[in-house]
N, C-alpha and C positions, 0 to 999 in steps of 0.2 A: 595925231592918232596914236592910241596906245597899242603896244605890242605886248602880248601876254604869252608867257611860256611856262609850262609846268616845271616844277622843281622836284617832282616825285622821286626820280632816280637818285638825286643828291640826298634827299631826306632819308630814303630807305637805306642808302649806303651809310649815312651817319648813324642810323639806328641799328644797323647790322641785320636787316631783314630783307627777304626776297618778296617778289610779287606773290608767290604762292602763300607765304606766311601772312602777308597783308590781306590776301583774299580770305584766309581763315579768320583773321582778326575782325574783318568788316562784314563778311557775308557777301561781298561783291565778287562775282566770278573773275578769275584771273585774266581772261581775255579782255574784260572791261577795264581792268586796271592797266593793262597794256595799252589800250586805246587812250585812256586818260594820259598816260605817260608820253604817248606819241602826239599828244595835242589834237586828237581826232574827235573825241567825245568827252564832255564833262557834264554828266547828269548831276543835278543839284544834290540829291541825296548821297551820291557817291562822294562828292566834294566834302560834305559835312562828316560823313562816316570815316573817310580817310584822315581828315584833319583830327578828328577825335581819337582815332586809333593811334596816330603818331604823336599825339599830345602837342599839336601845333595849331596855330590859328589858320583859318581859311586863306588869309592873305599870304601866309608863309608857304602855301602850296604852289605859289606862282611867282615868277619873276616878271615885274611890270616895267616896261621901258616906254618912256614918253617920246 
């Protein structure tokens, strides 16, 4: 079974941005970004919008453990 964990906090730190800034970049409400980061909710359009805004692939948003 795969274990999937968001890497959003790490990626934002690398890029030097906050959830508030990412919210402005993507149009995703900050509470939704927080839910994504806490592995509570991953709406498909959020995943693609965040990846595009950060300049990474969708796969890069997650750490996948087998």
